[in-house]
LUMKOLFI-65295 format. One record per residue (C-alpha): residue number from 1; residue in three letters; y, x, z; chain. Coordinates in steps of 0.001 Angstrom, whole numbers, plus 500000, padded with zeros to 6 digits. Last residue first. Example, Ala and Ser with C-alpha at 12.3 -4.5 7.8 and 13.67 -1.06 7.14 Angstrom:
BEGIN
<r><i>2</i><aa>SER</aa><py>498940</py><px>513670</px><pz>507140</pz><ch>A</ch></r>
<r><i>1</i><aa>ALA</aa><py>495500</py><px>512300</px><pz>507800</pz><ch>A</ch></r>
This chain:
BEGIN
<r><i>263</i><aa>UNK</aa><py>491685</py><px>475551</px><pz>489565</pz><ch>A</ch></r>
<r><i>262</i><aa>UNK</aa><py>493791</py><px>478268</px><pz>491215</pz><ch>A</ch></r>
<r><i>261</i><aa>UNK</aa><py>496904</py><px>477499</px><pz>489184</pz><ch>A</ch></r>
<r><i>260</i><aa>UNK</aa><py>496800</py><px>473735</px><pz>489706</pz><ch>A</ch></r>
<r><i>259</i><aa>UNK</aa><py>496167</py><px>474229</px><pz>493429</pz><ch>A</ch></r>
<r><i>258</i><aa>UNK</aa><py>499029</py><px>476709</px><pz>493660</pz><ch>A</ch></r>
<r><i>257</i><aa>UNK</aa><py>501418</py><px>474298</px><pz>491923</pz><ch>A</ch></r>
<r><i>256</i><aa>UNK</aa><py>500346</py><px>471405</px><pz>494149</pz><ch>A</ch></r>
<r><i>255</i><aa>UNK</aa><py>500575</py><px>473452</px><pz>497356</pz><ch>A</ch></r>
<r><i>254</i><aa>UNK</aa><py>504019</py><px>474810</px><pz>496489</pz><ch>A</ch></r>
<r><i>253</i><aa>UNK</aa><py>505307</py><px>471340</px><pz>495572</pz><ch>A</ch></r>
<r><i>252</i><aa>UNK</aa><py>503842</py><px>469663</px><pz>498659</pz><ch>A</ch></r>
<r><i>251</i><aa>UNK</aa><py>505035</py><px>472488</px><pz>500908</pz><ch>A</ch></r>
<r><i>250</i><aa>UNK</aa><py>508565</py><px>472264</px><pz>499472</pz><ch>A</ch></r>
<r><i>249</i><aa>UNK</aa><py>508636</py><px>468474</px><pz>499886</pz><ch>A</ch></r>
<r><i>248</i><aa>UNK</aa><py>507624</py><px>468823</px><pz>503538</pz><ch>A</ch></r>
<r><i>247</i><aa>UNK</aa><py>510258</py><px>471537</px><pz>504000</pz><ch>A</ch></r>
<r><i>246</i><aa>UNK</aa><py>512944</py><px>469152</px><pz>502721</pz><ch>A</ch></r>
<r><i>245</i><aa>UNK</aa><py>511667</py><px>466465</px><pz>505114</pz><ch>A</ch></r>
<r><i>244</i><aa>UNK</aa><py>512393</py><px>468730</px><pz>508095</pz><ch>A</ch></r>
<r><i>243</i><aa>UNK</aa><py>516037</py><px>467656</px><pz>508053</pz><ch>A</ch></r>
<r><i>242</i><aa>UNK</aa><py>516656</py><px>466367</px><pz>511574</pz><ch>A</ch></r>
<r><i>241</i><aa>UNK</aa><py>520154</py><px>467923</px><pz>511922</pz><ch>A</ch></r>
<r><i>240</i><aa>UNK</aa><py>519264</py><px>469670</px><pz>515178</pz><ch>A</ch></r>
<r><i>239</i><aa>UNK</aa><py>515957</py><px>470854</px><pz>513697</pz><ch>A</ch></r>
<r><i>238</i><aa>UNK</aa><py>517743</py><px>472327</px><pz>510677</pz><ch>A</ch></r>
<r><i>237</i><aa>UNK</aa><py>520092</py><px>474304</px><pz>512930</pz><ch>A</ch></r>
<r><i>236</i><aa>UNK</aa><py>517173</py><px>475655</px><pz>514939</pz><ch>A</ch></r>
<r><i>235</i><aa>UNK</aa><py>515500</py><px>476537</px><pz>511633</pz><ch>A</ch></r>
<r><i>234</i><aa>UNK</aa><py>518401</py><px>478713</px><pz>510450</pz><ch>A</ch></r>
<r><i>233</i><aa>UNK</aa><py>518774</py><px>480725</px><pz>513651</pz><ch>A</ch></r>
<r><i>232</i><aa>UNK</aa><py>514998</py><px>481281</px><pz>513748</pz><ch>A</ch></r>
<r><i>231</i><aa>UNK</aa><py>515082</py><px>482316</px><pz>510059</pz><ch>A</ch></r>
<r><i>230</i><aa>UNK</aa><py>517696</py><px>485001</px><pz>510724</pz><ch>A</ch></r>
<r><i>229</i><aa>UNK</aa><py>515673</py><px>486539</px><pz>513548</pz><ch>A</ch></r>
<r><i>228</i><aa>UNK</aa><py>512580</py><px>486537</px><pz>511357</pz><ch>A</ch></r>
<r><i>227</i><aa>UNK</aa><py>514439</py><px>488258</px><pz>508510</pz><ch>A</ch></r>
<r><i>226</i><aa>UNK</aa><py>515434</py><px>491102</px><pz>510820</pz><ch>A</ch></r>
<r><i>225</i><aa>UNK</aa><py>512053</py><px>491420</px><pz>512565</pz><ch>A</ch></r>
<r><i>224</i><aa>UNK</aa><py>509970</py><px>491142</px><pz>509397</pz><ch>A</ch></r>
<r><i>223</i><aa>UNK</aa><py>512184</py><px>493787</px><pz>507755</pz><ch>A</ch></r>
<r><i>222</i><aa>UNK</aa><py>511566</py><px>496135</px><pz>510684</pz><ch>A</ch></r>
<r><i>221</i><aa>UNK</aa><py>507800</py><px>495531</px><pz>510589</pz><ch>A</ch></r>
<r><i>220</i><aa>UNK</aa><py>507701</py><px>496282</px><pz>506867</pz><ch>A</ch></r>
<r><i>219</i><aa>UNK</aa><py>509477</py><px>499578</px><pz>507462</pz><ch>A</ch></r>
<r><i>218</i><aa>UNK</aa><py>507141</py><px>500360</px><pz>510371</pz><ch>A</ch></r>
<r><i>217</i><aa>UNK</aa><py>504074</py><px>499993</px><pz>508145</pz><ch>A</ch></r>
<r><i>216</i><aa>UNK</aa><py>505542</py><px>502300</px><pz>505517</pz><ch>A</ch></r>
<r><i>215</i><aa>UNK</aa><py>506566</py><px>504832</px><pz>508190</pz><ch>A</ch></r>
<r><i>214</i><aa>UNK</aa><py>502959</py><px>504754</px><pz>509580</pz><ch>A</ch></r>
<r><i>213</i><aa>UNK</aa><py>501222</py><px>505285</px><pz>506230</pz><ch>A</ch></r>
<r><i>212</i><aa>UNK</aa><py>501784</py><px>509033</px><pz>506074</pz><ch>A</ch></r>
<r><i>211</i><aa>UNK</aa><py>500111</py><px>509562</px><pz>509451</pz><ch>A</ch></r>
<r><i>210</i><aa>UNK</aa><py>496925</py><px>507874</px><pz>508229</pz><ch>A</ch></r>
<r><i>209</i><aa>UNK</aa><py>495860</py><px>504875</px><pz>510271</pz><ch>A</ch></r>
<r><i>208</i><aa>UNK</aa><py>492247</py><px>504964</px><pz>511475</pz><ch>A</ch></r>
<r><i>207</i><aa>UNK</aa><py>493162</py><px>505619</px><pz>515095</pz><ch>A</ch></r>
<r><i>206</i><aa>UNK</aa><py>495724</py><px>502813</px><pz>515015</pz><ch>A</ch></r>
<r><i>205</i><aa>UNK</aa><py>492871</py><px>500331</px><pz>514542</pz><ch>A</ch></r>
<r><i>204</i><aa>UNK</aa><py>492073</py><px>500519</px><pz>518281</pz><ch>A</ch></r>
<r><i>203</i><aa>UNK</aa><py>495474</py><px>498987</px><pz>519006</pz><ch>A</ch></r>
<r><i>202</i><aa>UNK</aa><py>494458</py><px>495854</px><pz>517096</pz><ch>A</ch></r>
<r><i>201</i><aa>UNK</aa><py>493158</py><px>493918</px><pz>520105</pz><ch>A</ch></r>
<r><i>200</i><aa>UNK</aa><py>496436</py><px>494562</px><pz>521924</pz><ch>A</ch></r>
<r><i>199</i><aa>UNK</aa><py>498449</py><px>493266</px><pz>518966</pz><ch>A</ch></r>
<r><i>198</i><aa>UNK</aa><py>496313</py><px>490112</px><pz>518775</pz><ch>A</ch></r>
<r><i>197</i><aa>UNK</aa><py>496972</py><px>489443</px><pz>522454</pz><ch>A</ch></r>
<r><i>196</i><aa>UNK</aa><py>500714</py><px>489935</px><pz>522033</pz><ch>A</ch></r>
<r><i>195</i><aa>UNK</aa><py>500721</py><px>487612</px><pz>519030</pz><ch>A</ch></r>
<r><i>194</i><aa>UNK</aa><py>498923</py><px>484870</px><pz>520967</pz><ch>A</ch></r>
<r><i>193</i><aa>UNK</aa><py>501028</py><px>485341</px><pz>524118</pz><ch>A</ch></r>
<r><i>192</i><aa>UNK</aa><py>504284</py><px>485148</px><pz>522082</pz><ch>A</ch></r>
<r><i>191</i><aa>UNK</aa><py>503441</py><px>482113</px><pz>519934</pz><ch>A</ch></r>
<r><i>190</i><aa>UNK</aa><py>503928</py><px>479724</px><pz>522854</pz><ch>A</ch></r>
<r><i>189</i><aa>UNK</aa><py>507581</py><px>480783</px><pz>523065</pz><ch>A</ch></r>
<r><i>188</i><aa>UNK</aa><py>508189</py><px>479805</px><pz>519444</pz><ch>A</ch></r>
<r><i>187</i><aa>UNK</aa><py>506518</py><px>476405</px><pz>519778</pz><ch>A</ch></r>
<r><i>186</i><aa>UNK</aa><py>508218</py><px>475648</px><pz>523121</pz><ch>A</ch></r>
<r><i>185</i><aa>UNK</aa><py>511616</py><px>476442</px><pz>521624</pz><ch>A</ch></r>
<r><i>184</i><aa>UNK</aa><py>510953</py><px>474364</px><pz>518496</pz><ch>A</ch></r>
<r><i>183</i><aa>UNK</aa><py>509692</py><px>471358</px><pz>520448</pz><ch>A</ch></r>
<r><i>182</i><aa>UNK</aa><py>512650</py><px>471510</px><pz>522843</pz><ch>A</ch></r>
<r><i>181</i><aa>UNK</aa><py>515045</py><px>471638</px><pz>519894</pz><ch>A</ch></r>
<r><i>180</i><aa>UNK</aa><py>513352</py><px>468623</px><pz>518309</pz><ch>A</ch></r>
<r><i>179</i><aa>UNK</aa><py>513027</py><px>466475</px><pz>521435</pz><ch>A</ch></r>
<r><i>178</i><aa>UNK</aa><py>509422</py><px>465613</px><pz>522367</pz><ch>A</ch></r>
<r><i>177</i><aa>UNK</aa><py>508018</py><px>462187</px><pz>521510</pz><ch>A</ch></r>
<r><i>176</i><aa>UNK</aa><py>504381</py><px>463055</px><pz>520939</pz><ch>A</ch></r>
<r><i>175</i><aa>UNK</aa><py>504950</py><px>463013</px><pz>517174</pz><ch>A</ch></r>
<r><i>174</i><aa>UNK</aa><py>507719</py><px>465579</px><pz>517681</pz><ch>A</ch></r>
<r><i>173</i><aa>UNK</aa><py>505344</py><px>467769</px><pz>519695</pz><ch>A</ch></r>
<r><i>172</i><aa>UNK</aa><py>502685</py><px>467733</px><pz>516983</pz><ch>A</ch></r>
<r><i>171</i><aa>UNK</aa><py>505287</py><px>468380</px><pz>514273</pz><ch>A</ch></r>
<r><i>170</i><aa>UNK</aa><py>506633</py><px>471406</px><pz>516154</pz><ch>A</ch></r>
<r><i>169</i><aa>UNK</aa><py>503099</py><px>472781</px><pz>516467</pz><ch>A</ch></r>
<r><i>168</i><aa>UNK</aa><py>502229</py><px>472098</px><pz>512830</pz><ch>A</ch></r>
<r><i>167</i><aa>UNK</aa><py>505444</py><px>473510</px><pz>511381</pz><ch>A</ch></r>
<r><i>166</i><aa>UNK</aa><py>505548</py><px>476605</px><pz>513588</pz><ch>A</ch></r>
<r><i>165</i><aa>UNK</aa><py>501946</py><px>477527</px><pz>512877</pz><ch>A</ch></r>
<r><i>164</i><aa>UNK</aa><py>502141</py><px>476501</px><pz>509226</pz><ch>A</ch></r>
<r><i>163</i><aa>UNK</aa><py>498697</py><px>475644</px><pz>507880</pz><ch>A</ch></r>
<r><i>162</i><aa>UNK</aa><py>498288</py><px>477451</px><pz>504570</pz><ch>A</ch></r>
<r><i>161</i><aa>UNK</aa><py>495923</py><px>480094</px><pz>505901</pz><ch>A</ch></r>
<r><i>160</i><aa>UNK</aa><py>493836</py><px>478681</px><pz>508788</pz><ch>A</ch></r>
<r><i>159</i><aa>UNK</aa><py>495143</py><px>480421</px><pz>511932</pz><ch>A</ch></r>
<r><i>158</i><aa>UNK</aa><py>496987</py><px>477137</px><pz>512453</pz><ch>A</ch></r>
<r><i>157</i><aa>UNK</aa><py>493886</py><px>475763</px><pz>514207</pz><ch>A</ch></r>
<r><i>156</i><aa>UNK</aa><py>494759</py><px>477752</px><pz>517334</pz><ch>A</ch></r>
<r><i>155</i><aa>UNK</aa><py>498346</py><px>476494</px><pz>517203</pz><ch>A</ch></r>
<r><i>154</i><aa>UNK</aa><py>497090</py><px>472907</px><pz>517035</pz><ch>A</ch></r>
<r><i>153</i><aa>UNK</aa><py>494953</py><px>473495</px><pz>520117</pz><ch>A</ch></r>
<r><i>152</i><aa>UNK</aa><py>497904</py><px>474987</px><pz>521981</pz><ch>A</ch></r>
<r><i>151</i><aa>UNK</aa><py>500076</py><px>472049</px><pz>520873</pz><ch>A</ch></r>
<r><i>150</i><aa>UNK</aa><py>497584</py><px>469576</px><pz>522310</pz><ch>A</ch></r>
<r><i>149</i><aa>UNK</aa><py>497033</py><px>471547</px><pz>525512</pz><ch>A</ch></r>
<r><i>148</i><aa>UNK</aa><py>500764</py><px>471945</px><pz>526192</pz><ch>A</ch></r>
<r><i>147</i><aa>UNK</aa><py>501598</py><px>468299</px><pz>525500</pz><ch>A</ch></r>
<r><i>146</i><aa>UNK</aa><py>498692</py><px>467196</px><pz>527710</pz><ch>A</ch></r>
<r><i>145</i><aa>UNK</aa><py>500008</py><px>469369</px><pz>530527</pz><ch>A</ch></r>
<r><i>144</i><aa>UNK</aa><py>503292</py><px>467498</px><pz>530274</pz><ch>A</ch></r>
<r><i>143</i><aa>UNK</aa><py>506805</py><px>468204</px><pz>529022</pz><ch>A</ch></r>
<r><i>142</i><aa>UNK</aa><py>509461</py><px>466129</px><pz>530794</pz><ch>A</ch></r>
<r><i>141</i><aa>UNK</aa><py>511485</py><px>469016</px><pz>532247</pz><ch>A</ch></r>
<r><i>140</i><aa>UNK</aa><py>511638</py><px>470646</px><pz>528835</pz><ch>A</ch></r>
<r><i>139</i><aa>UNK</aa><py>513295</py><px>467591</px><pz>527220</pz><ch>A</ch></r>
<r><i>138</i><aa>UNK</aa><py>511785</py><px>464360</px><pz>525864</pz><ch>A</ch></r>
<r><i>137</i><aa>UNK</aa><py>512949</py><px>463116</px><pz>522485</pz><ch>A</ch></r>
<r><i>136</i><aa>UNK</aa><py>513693</py><px>459678</px><pz>521159</pz><ch>A</ch></r>
<r><i>135</i><aa>UNK</aa><py>510982</py><px>459158</px><pz>518590</pz><ch>A</ch></r>
<r><i>134</i><aa>UNK</aa><py>509748</py><px>461016</px><pz>515531</pz><ch>A</ch></r>
<r><i>133</i><aa>UNK</aa><py>507862</py><px>458768</px><pz>513107</pz><ch>A</ch></r>
<r><i>132</i><aa>UNK</aa><py>509248</py><px>459754</px><pz>509722</pz><ch>A</ch></r>
<r><i>131</i><aa>UNK</aa><py>510132</py><px>463341</px><pz>510598</pz><ch>A</ch></r>
<r><i>130</i><aa>UNK</aa><py>506751</py><px>463982</px><pz>512225</pz><ch>A</ch></r>
<r><i>129</i><aa>UNK</aa><py>504938</py><px>462220</px><pz>509388</pz><ch>A</ch></r>
<r><i>128</i><aa>UNK</aa><py>506736</py><px>464256</px><pz>506719</pz><ch>A</ch></r>
<r><i>127</i><aa>UNK</aa><py>506117</py><px>467550</px><pz>508542</pz><ch>A</ch></r>
<r><i>126</i><aa>UNK</aa><py>502425</py><px>466756</px><pz>508972</pz><ch>A</ch></r>
<r><i>125</i><aa>UNK</aa><py>502161</py><px>465807</px><pz>505288</pz><ch>A</ch></r>
<r><i>124</i><aa>UNK</aa><py>503784</py><px>469048</px><pz>504183</pz><ch>A</ch></r>
<r><i>123</i><aa>UNK</aa><py>501397</py><px>471046</px><pz>506352</pz><ch>A</ch></r>
<r><i>122</i><aa>UNK</aa><py>498411</py><px>469206</px><pz>504866</pz><ch>A</ch></r>
<r><i>121</i><aa>UNK</aa><py>499632</py><px>469978</px><pz>501348</pz><ch>A</ch></r>
<r><i>120</i><aa>UNK</aa><py>499985</py><px>473618</px><pz>502366</pz><ch>A</ch></r>
<r><i>119</i><aa>UNK</aa><py>496407</py><px>473398</px><pz>503675</pz><ch>A</ch></r>
<r><i>118</i><aa>UNK</aa><py>495203</py><px>472251</px><pz>500272</pz><ch>A</ch></r>
<r><i>117</i><aa>UNK</aa><py>496915</py><px>475159</px><pz>498532</pz><ch>A</ch></r>
<r><i>116</i><aa>UNK</aa><py>495536</py><px>477736</px><pz>500980</pz><ch>A</ch></r>
<r><i>115</i><aa>UNK</aa><py>492044</py><px>476283</px><pz>500490</pz><ch>A</ch></r>
<r><i>114</i><aa>UNK</aa><py>492417</py><px>476466</px><pz>496699</pz><ch>A</ch></r>
<r><i>113</i><aa>UNK</aa><py>493704</py><px>480077</px><pz>497045</pz><ch>A</ch></r>
<r><i>112</i><aa>UNK</aa><py>490672</py><px>481411</px><pz>498917</pz><ch>A</ch></r>
<r><i>111</i><aa>UNK</aa><py>491787</py><px>484965</px><pz>499689</pz><ch>A</ch></r>
<r><i>110</i><aa>UNK</aa><py>492671</py><px>484172</px><pz>503305</pz><ch>A</ch></r>
<r><i>109</i><aa>UNK</aa><py>489614</py><px>481962</px><pz>503834</pz><ch>A</ch></r>
<r><i>108</i><aa>UNK</aa><py>487588</py><px>484837</px><pz>505286</pz><ch>A</ch></r>
<r><i>107</i><aa>UNK</aa><py>490281</py><px>485226</px><pz>507942</pz><ch>A</ch></r>
<r><i>106</i><aa>UNK</aa><py>489398</py><px>481714</px><pz>509137</pz><ch>A</ch></r>
<r><i>105</i><aa>UNK</aa><py>485713</py><px>482573</px><pz>509553</pz><ch>A</ch></r>
<r><i>104</i><aa>UNK</aa><py>486412</py><px>485908</px><pz>511263</pz><ch>A</ch></r>
<r><i>103</i><aa>UNK</aa><py>488831</py><px>484346</px><pz>513770</pz><ch>A</ch></r>
<r><i>102</i><aa>UNK</aa><py>486642</py><px>481340</px><pz>514644</pz><ch>A</ch></r>
<r><i>101</i><aa>UNK</aa><py>485662</py><px>481926</px><pz>518264</pz><ch>A</ch></r>
<r><i>100</i><aa>UNK</aa><py>488420</py><px>484339</px><pz>519298</pz><ch>A</ch></r>
<r><i>99</i><aa>UNK</aa><py>491191</py><px>482243</px><pz>517740</pz><ch>A</ch></r>
<r><i>98</i><aa>UNK</aa><py>489827</py><px>478914</px><pz>518947</pz><ch>A</ch></r>
<r><i>97</i><aa>UNK</aa><py>489426</py><px>480086</px><pz>522550</pz><ch>A</ch></r>
<r><i>96</i><aa>UNK</aa><py>492755</py><px>481930</px><pz>522542</pz><ch>A</ch></r>
<r><i>95</i><aa>UNK</aa><py>494707</py><px>478937</px><pz>521221</pz><ch>A</ch></r>
<r><i>94</i><aa>UNK</aa><py>492894</py><px>476628</px><pz>523657</pz><ch>A</ch></r>
<r><i>93</i><aa>UNK</aa><py>494061</py><px>478842</px><pz>526574</pz><ch>A</ch></r>
<r><i>92</i><aa>UNK</aa><py>497602</py><px>479563</px><pz>525372</pz><ch>A</ch></r>
<r><i>91</i><aa>UNK</aa><py>498736</py><px>475996</px><pz>526067</pz><ch>A</ch></r>
<r><i>90</i><aa>UNK</aa><py>497871</py><px>476364</px><pz>529749</pz><ch>A</ch></r>
<r><i>89</i><aa>UNK</aa><py>499840</py><px>479618</px><pz>530016</pz><ch>A</ch></r>
<r><i>88</i><aa>UNK</aa><py>502820</py><px>478028</px><pz>528256</pz><ch>A</ch></r>
<r><i>87</i><aa>UNK</aa><py>502589</py><px>475029</px><pz>530602</pz><ch>A</ch></r>
<r><i>86</i><aa>UNK</aa><py>502548</py><px>477330</px><pz>533642</pz><ch>A</ch></r>
<r><i>85</i><aa>UNK</aa><py>505675</py><px>479121</px><pz>532387</pz><ch>A</ch></r>
<r><i>84</i><aa>UNK</aa><py>507448</py><px>475801</px><pz>531808</pz><ch>A</ch></r>
<r><i>83</i><aa>UNK</aa><py>506649</py><px>474752</px><pz>535378</pz><ch>A</ch></r>
<r><i>82</i><aa>UNK</aa><py>508033</py><px>478000</px><pz>536744</pz><ch>A</ch></r>
<r><i>81</i><aa>UNK</aa><py>511068</py><px>477508</px><pz>534492</pz><ch>A</ch></r>
<r><i>80</i><aa>UNK</aa><py>511831</py><px>474064</px><pz>535914</pz><ch>A</ch></r>
<r><i>79</i><aa>UNK</aa><py>511366</py><px>475212</px><pz>539529</pz><ch>A</ch></r>
<r><i>78</i><aa>UNK</aa><py>513624</py><px>478210</px><pz>538885</pz><ch>A</ch></r>
<r><i>77</i><aa>UNK</aa><py>516346</py><px>475920</px><pz>537556</pz><ch>A</ch></r>
<r><i>76</i><aa>UNK</aa><py>516299</py><px>473982</px><pz>540842</pz><ch>A</ch></r>
<r><i>75</i><aa>UNK</aa><py>516746</py><px>477095</px><pz>542999</pz><ch>A</ch></r>
<r><i>74</i><aa>UNK</aa><py>513896</py><px>478862</px><pz>544798</pz><ch>A</ch></r>
<r><i>73</i><aa>UNK</aa><py>513713</py><px>482242</px><pz>543062</pz><ch>A</ch></r>
<r><i>72</i><aa>UNK</aa><py>510964</py><px>484898</px><pz>542901</pz><ch>A</ch></r>
<r><i>71</i><aa>UNK</aa><py>508552</py><px>482958</px><pz>540678</pz><ch>A</ch></r>
<r><i>70</i><aa>UNK</aa><py>511489</py><px>482093</px><pz>538359</pz><ch>A</ch></r>
<r><i>69</i><aa>UNK</aa><py>512393</py><px>485718</px><pz>537537</pz><ch>A</ch></r>
<r><i>68</i><aa>UNK</aa><py>510190</py><px>486052</px><pz>534446</pz><ch>A</ch></r>
<r><i>67</i><aa>UNK</aa><py>510863</py><px>482472</px><pz>533378</pz><ch>A</ch></r>
<r><i>66</i><aa>UNK</aa><py>514646</py><px>482930</px><pz>533574</pz><ch>A</ch></r>
<r><i>65</i><aa>UNK</aa><py>514424</py><px>486203</px><pz>531674</pz><ch>A</ch></r>
<r><i>64</i><aa>UNK</aa><py>512340</py><px>484528</px><pz>528971</pz><ch>A</ch></r>
<r><i>63</i><aa>UNK</aa><py>514820</py><px>481663</px><pz>528658</pz><ch>A</ch></r>
<r><i>62</i><aa>UNK</aa><py>517769</py><px>484068</px><pz>528316</pz><ch>A</ch></r>
<r><i>61</i><aa>UNK</aa><py>515924</py><px>486362</px><pz>525915</pz><ch>A</ch></r>
<r><i>60</i><aa>UNK</aa><py>515148</py><px>483498</px><pz>523549</pz><ch>A</ch></r>
<r><i>59</i><aa>UNK</aa><py>516628</py><px>485088</px><pz>520421</pz><ch>A</ch></r>
<r><i>58</i><aa>UNK</aa><py>515677</py><px>488629</px><pz>521470</pz><ch>A</ch></r>
<r><i>57</i><aa>UNK</aa><py>512099</py><px>487790</px><pz>522443</pz><ch>A</ch></r>
<r><i>56</i><aa>UNK</aa><py>511618</py><px>485633</px><pz>519337</pz><ch>A</ch></r>
<r><i>55</i><aa>UNK</aa><py>512791</py><px>488488</px><pz>517078</pz><ch>A</ch></r>
<r><i>54</i><aa>UNK</aa><py>510448</py><px>490853</px><pz>518935</pz><ch>A</ch></r>
<r><i>53</i><aa>UNK</aa><py>507587</py><px>488501</px><pz>518081</pz><ch>A</ch></r>
<r><i>52</i><aa>UNK</aa><py>508669</py><px>488557</px><pz>514418</pz><ch>A</ch></r>
<r><i>51</i><aa>UNK</aa><py>508216</py><px>492318</px><pz>514324</pz><ch>A</ch></r>
<r><i>50</i><aa>UNK</aa><py>504951</py><px>492034</px><pz>516267</pz><ch>A</ch></r>
<r><i>49</i><aa>UNK</aa><py>503726</py><px>489602</px><pz>513618</pz><ch>A</ch></r>
<r><i>48</i><aa>UNK</aa><py>504400</py><px>492202</px><pz>510932</pz><ch>A</ch></r>
<r><i>47</i><aa>UNK</aa><py>502512</py><px>494742</px><pz>513041</pz><ch>A</ch></r>
<r><i>46</i><aa>UNK</aa><py>499581</py><px>492321</px><pz>513276</pz><ch>A</ch></r>
<r><i>45</i><aa>UNK</aa><py>499441</py><px>491931</px><pz>509501</pz><ch>A</ch></r>
<r><i>44</i><aa>UNK</aa><py>499503</py><px>495712</px><pz>509102</pz><ch>A</ch></r>
<r><i>43</i><aa>UNK</aa><py>496673</py><px>496168</px><pz>511615</pz><ch>A</ch></r>
<r><i>42</i><aa>UNK</aa><py>494433</py><px>493552</px><pz>509977</pz><ch>A</ch></r>
<r><i>41</i><aa>UNK</aa><py>493690</py><px>495624</px><pz>506905</pz><ch>A</ch></r>
<r><i>40</i><aa>UNK</aa><py>495729</py><px>497281</px><pz>504166</pz><ch>A</ch></r>
<r><i>39</i><aa>UNK</aa><py>494718</py><px>494763</px><pz>501469</pz><ch>A</ch></r>
<r><i>38</i><aa>UNK</aa><py>495292</py><px>496510</px><pz>498156</pz><ch>A</ch></r>
<r><i>37</i><aa>UNK</aa><py>498202</py><px>495508</px><pz>495934</pz><ch>A</ch></r>
<r><i>36</i><aa>UNK</aa><py>498291</py><px>496861</px><pz>492382</pz><ch>A</ch></r>
<r><i>35</i><aa>UNK</aa><py>500675</py><px>494204</px><pz>491153</pz><ch>A</ch></r>
<r><i>34</i><aa>UNK</aa><py>501734</py><px>491746</px><pz>493895</pz><ch>A</ch></r>
<r><i>33</i><aa>UNK</aa><py>500512</py><px>488288</px><pz>492796</pz><ch>A</ch></r>
<r><i>32</i><aa>UNK</aa><py>497616</py><px>487846</px><pz>495223</pz><ch>A</ch></r>
<r><i>31</i><aa>UNK</aa><py>499491</py><px>489539</px><pz>498045</pz><ch>A</ch></r>
<r><i>30</i><aa>UNK</aa><py>502349</py><px>487064</px><pz>497668</pz><ch>A</ch></r>
<r><i>29</i><aa>UNK</aa><py>500017</py><px>484042</px><pz>497711</pz><ch>A</ch></r>
<r><i>28</i><aa>UNK</aa><py>498117</py><px>485254</px><pz>500778</pz><ch>A</ch></r>
<r><i>27</i><aa>UNK</aa><py>501376</py><px>486162</px><pz>502539</pz><ch>A</ch></r>
<r><i>26</i><aa>UNK</aa><py>502754</py><px>482728</px><pz>501684</pz><ch>A</ch></r>
<r><i>25</i><aa>UNK</aa><py>499730</py><px>480997</px><pz>503181</pz><ch>A</ch></r>
<r><i>24</i><aa>UNK</aa><py>499754</py><px>483157</px><pz>506289</pz><ch>A</ch></r>
<r><i>23</i><aa>UNK</aa><py>503494</py><px>482536</px><pz>506778</pz><ch>A</ch></r>
<r><i>22</i><aa>UNK</aa><py>503039</py><px>478781</px><pz>506579</pz><ch>A</ch></r>
<r><i>21</i><aa>UNK</aa><py>505972</py><px>476565</px><pz>505389</pz><ch>A</ch></r>
<r><i>20</i><aa>UNK</aa><py>507579</py><px>475480</px><pz>508665</pz><ch>A</ch></r>
<r><i>19</i><aa>UNK</aa><py>510274</py><px>478188</px><pz>508739</pz><ch>A</ch></r>
<r><i>18</i><aa>UNK</aa><py>509409</py><px>480403</px><pz>511686</pz><ch>A</ch></r>
<r><i>17</i><aa>UNK</aa><py>506784</py><px>482729</px><pz>510259</pz><ch>A</ch></r>
<r><i>16</i><aa>UNK</aa><py>508021</py><px>482051</px><pz>506711</pz><ch>A</ch></r>
<r><i>15</i><aa>UNK</aa><py>511163</py><px>484169</px><pz>506679</pz><ch>A</ch></r>
<r><i>14</i><aa>UNK</aa><py>509835</py><px>487105</px><pz>508689</pz><ch>A</ch></r>
<r><i>13</i><aa>UNK</aa><py>506459</py><px>487222</px><pz>506943</pz><ch>A</ch></r>
<r><i>12</i><aa>UNK</aa><py>507943</py><px>487025</px><pz>503444</pz><ch>A</ch></r>
<r><i>11</i><aa>UNK</aa><py>510445</py><px>489777</px><pz>504239</pz><ch>A</ch></r>
<r><i>10</i><aa>UNK</aa><py>507767</py><px>492011</px><pz>505748</pz><ch>A</ch></r>
<r><i>9</i><aa>UNK</aa><py>505525</py><px>491369</px><pz>502742</pz><ch>A</ch></r>
<r><i>8</i><aa>UNK</aa><py>508280</py><px>492461</px><pz>500361</pz><ch>A</ch></r>
<r><i>7</i><aa>UNK</aa><py>509136</py><px>495528</px><pz>502444</pz><ch>A</ch></r>
<r><i>6</i><aa>UNK</aa><py>505501</py><px>496659</px><pz>502731</pz><ch>A</ch></r>
<r><i>5</i><aa>UNK</aa><py>504801</py><px>496124</px><pz>499043</pz><ch>A</ch></r>
<r><i>4</i><aa>UNK</aa><py>507878</py><px>498172</px><pz>498151</pz><ch>A</ch></r>
<r><i>3</i><aa>UNK</aa><py>506852</py><px>500961</px><pz>500535</pz><ch>A</ch></r>
<r><i>2</i><aa>UNK</aa><py>503386</py><px>501419</px><pz>499016</pz><ch>A</ch></r>
<r><i>1</i><aa>UNK</aa><py>500000</py><px>500000</px><pz>500000</pz><ch>A</ch></r>
């Protein structure tokens, strides 16, 4: 993999990780059409996710700081953030169980363009339904254990290429009556434990990385971070204006075109 491939994939990862259009699906499509591309292995994908994880940490640094200090404080805000922290832990459990149990099977679908296309159509439908049937939203203090477990399960299933992690988890919370901004924040924060766990599991792959490849990998990671930070800002604005339907149409069009091409 050369520098150009790394930069392009980093940009695609950063933009599509948070926009509800499936980063895994777009990475699969991009890799398929990049001339001379050779799959670098899981480590590069994880490093791209680490770049977007850092973007989440910076954007939500205030919430993360409040959660980190909540166990040592006794004010009203601390009680809210302690509860939010417990819900994030609970939601991470089904994600981990699904990811560890079916990781190899789902990764085997990465090069299956018809599956990616169909899952993009599913993502578009989820976004349409969530926008069509969203109700008056509940805030962070009204999130329940059921909310956390449902969205954690959905996040685990989003390892399927073409299913948008952010889109499906936000849609699930919207359909359960959660406020849009609250749904987006909880979705992004819930991604952190999953990405961190995947990064830890991939540390052993660093031994097989040639020294000359490290700068290329880091360049892609940096682009993923910068574009990811920009896409978080953009999506939060979209959520406030309740305009997810445009992303549903995009997923339907992209899925239909890819399905026509692959068949």
